[in-house]
C-alpha positions as a Markdown table, in Angstrom:
| # | Residue | x | y | z |
|---|---|---|---|---|
| 1 | Met | -10.8 | -32.9 | -28.7 |
| 2 | Ser | -12.4 | -32.3 | -25.4 |
| 3 | Leu | -12.2 | -29.6 | -22.6 |
| 4 | Gly | -10.4 | -30.1 | -19.3 |
| 5 | Ile | -10.2 | -33.9 | -19.7 |
| 6 | His | -7.2 | -35.5 | -18.0 |
| 7 | Tyr | -5.7 | -37.1 | -21.1 |
| 8 | Asn | -5.1 | -33.7 | -22.6 |
| 9 | Lys | -2.7 | -32.9 | -19.8 |
| 10 | Met | -0.5 | -36.2 | -20.3 |
| 11 | Thr | 2.0 | -34.7 | -22.6 |
| 12 | Pro | 5.7 | -34.9 | -22.3 |
| 13 | Pro | 7.4 | -32.3 | -20.2 |
| 14 | Gly | 7.9 | -29.0 | -22.1 |
| 15 | Ala | 5.4 | -30.0 | -24.8 |
| 16 | Gly | 2.7 | -27.8 | -23.4 |
| 17 | Thr | -1.0 | -28.8 | -23.1 |
| 18 | Phe | -3.6 | -28.7 | -25.8 |
| 19 | Asp | -7.3 | -28.6 | -25.4 |
| 20 | Leu | -10.5 | -27.9 | -27.3 |
| 21 | Tyr | -9.6 | -24.2 | -27.5 |
| 22 | Ser | -6.1 | -24.7 | -28.7 |
| 23 | Tyr | -6.9 | -24.9 | -32.3 |
| 24 | Leu | -9.7 | -22.3 | -32.6 |
| 25 | Lys | -9.2 | -18.8 | -33.9 |
| 26 | Asp | -12.1 | -17.7 | -31.7 |
| 27 | Pro | -12.5 | -19.8 | -28.5 |
| 28 | Ser | -15.5 | -17.9 | -27.4 |
| 29 | Val | -17.7 | -20.1 | -29.7 |
| 30 | Phe | -17.6 | -22.6 | -26.8 |
| 31 | Asp | -18.3 | -20.1 | -23.9 |
| 32 | Val | -20.6 | -21.7 | -21.3 |
| 33 | Ser | -23.5 | -19.5 | -20.2 |
| 34 | Glu | -25.9 | -20.9 | -17.6 |
| 35 | Gly | -24.6 | -24.3 | -18.0 |
| 36 | Phe | -24.9 | -24.5 | -21.8 |
| 37 | Val | -22.8 | -23.8 | -24.8 |
| 38 | Lys | -24.7 | -21.7 | -27.4 |
| 39 | Arg | -25.1 | -23.2 | -31.0 |
| 40 | Pro | -22.3 | -21.8 | -33.2 |
| 41 | Thr | -23.6 | -19.5 | -35.8 |
| 42 | Gly | -20.7 | -19.2 | -38.2 |
| 43 | Thr | -20.5 | -20.9 | -41.7 |
| 44 | Gly | -20.1 | -24.6 | -42.0 |
| 45 | Ile | -20.0 | -26.2 | -38.5 |
| 46 | Gly | -19.7 | -22.7 | -36.9 |
| 47 | Ile | -16.1 | -22.6 | -35.9 |
| 48 | Glu | -12.9 | -21.4 | -37.5 |
| 49 | Val | -9.9 | -23.7 | -37.1 |
| 50 | Asp | -6.3 | -22.1 | -36.8 |
| 51 | Glu | -4.7 | -24.1 | -39.5 |
| 52 | Glu | -1.4 | -22.4 | -39.0 |
| 53 | Met | -1.3 | -23.5 | -35.4 |
| 54 | Ile | -2.2 | -27.1 | -36.4 |
| 55 | Arg | 0.5 | -27.3 | -39.0 |
| 56 | Lys | 3.0 | -25.9 | -36.4 |
| 57 | Val | 2.1 | -28.3 | -33.7 |
| 58 | Ser | 1.7 | -31.4 | -36.0 |
| 59 | Lys | 5.1 | -31.0 | -37.5 |
| 60 | Asp | 7.0 | -32.8 | -34.8 |
| 61 | Cys | 4.1 | -34.5 | -33.2 |
| 62 | Lys | 4.2 | -38.2 | -32.3 |
| 63 | Ala | 1.1 | -40.3 | -32.9 |
| 64 | Trp | -1.3 | -40.4 | -30.0 |
| 65 | Arg | -1.6 | -43.9 | -28.5 |
| 66 | Cys | -4.7 | -45.0 | -26.6 |
| 67 | Leu | -3.7 | -45.6 | -23.1 |
| 68 | Glu | -4.6 | -49.0 | -21.6 |
| 69 | Phe | -6.1 | -49.4 | -18.2 |
| 70 | Phe | -6.2 | -52.7 | -16.3 |
| 71 | Gly | -9.1 | -54.0 | -14.2 |
| 72 | Pro | -8.6 | -55.9 | -10.9 |
| 73 | Gly | -8.5 | -59.2 | -12.8 |
| 74 | Gly | -5.8 | -58.0 | -15.2 |
| 75 | Glu | -8.3 | -57.4 | -18.0 |
| 76 | Val | -7.6 | -54.5 | -20.4 |
| 77 | Arg | -10.0 | -51.6 | -20.1 |
| 78 | Glu | -10.1 | -48.7 | -22.4 |
| 79 | Trp | -12.3 | -45.8 | -23.3 |
């Protein structure tokens, strides 16, 4: 998951948008200060995931498909 990247916004109409903060109980762990994100200090990897939100969203979720981009010669380009 990433923050503010264009592919997070390519959801079907009415589906809402999800981003890095969407699944965190405390999104402030990724607050930017002077151009940097402070190292999380919580237990484990330092973040608390909102498991209830993940279950709710994933219930009717379709599998994500990597978008294909085509170069000038027709070659497939991807991430």
